[in-house]
Steps between C-alpha positions, in 0.01 A plus 500: 500500500431224750469655848344199664797459729431833660229632742616858493637740237713799611581775246745780514339819365722743308607324184322183576133589528498866399750645227597775748865466494541767229318749729733412791803534278373846371457609855849403585639673198333826604634451849856435391486811267387709788776392727766470222540133556624278202193308368555143397170356379605142489632508854199675631280232340716226651396636848132453399323344812697714741310776697599850376669586832738187445564606135607836644741327741642307200545822308706645789711176521557485123597857451655547844268786571321604828155599376210507750350169386155594637502830299613303190225248542242770571600680183466182300152446644405847411608459129323158484186657634508759229511236219140477398513165321702253696460191272253242377450154660733240357240279319674154548516516877173706546319222301650225701410684819140550383480142394609354840360747739202287604693175522823622669606750767653804332741751627725784404840551656661825392800702593289810419363708802130482563439863400614412155383135472142541617386756246677307219331179604152685535521669167598180317208298667745244655443601871149353546628170356771453777482307818803691638748779415844530655683832430834644597326641814417157621845334539835611649714320245428537139588290177734326459411397855202257508284684753261671246408165352483318845270763633270470195492116549416550869216744418342257247548216763730283288838338540772629276529188287122531417564841333629591148659852458504705183791744467678716246833572673781300626474654846137384517585149371769474772242604761245238375754215500628616850149458625486154369259578216523398131521815285396575146667784315323755303724653225366781289144419592529131421486204744823313458702247698403330828781457766431265776609582856738254662315306769727411789 
């Protein structure tokens, strides 16, 4: 892959760098069972990139319920913490990151909270390779808003058009393009198509 046009690489985490989406889905499944909420795996996956509190709000909206969203999110965190093995690194993106970490600025921009993101990035050996990490705790507006990726670019000292984003969800791709960054989709662990941001 020719990345010479870019000075910075920004990766989403869950489903892009680490195959941790199944663990998140499992934690939501247990949460839904506990609160007797219908569990729709595909729909929950489509919300990948959203912080858990936002997913809880979406659950209320979809099922016209009035759950305490903080309690729902905390329950999900609890179940997620209990899952011992949260997923391997995704070799295609991990190798790309390893290969370019000395020649380009590298950041992670995730919708995951710091308390979940940092241990995952530490245990997978990714954290020391990063120049910046932006989590759900660092921005007000989450994906599909561009703020996560704009903050990552700011922290590595680059303009948006100098950065390339790697994402596995539509929400994440929307956020990257809204930030004015080109975006490569990672589908089932494979690096696929590049979508260019429109430059006004």
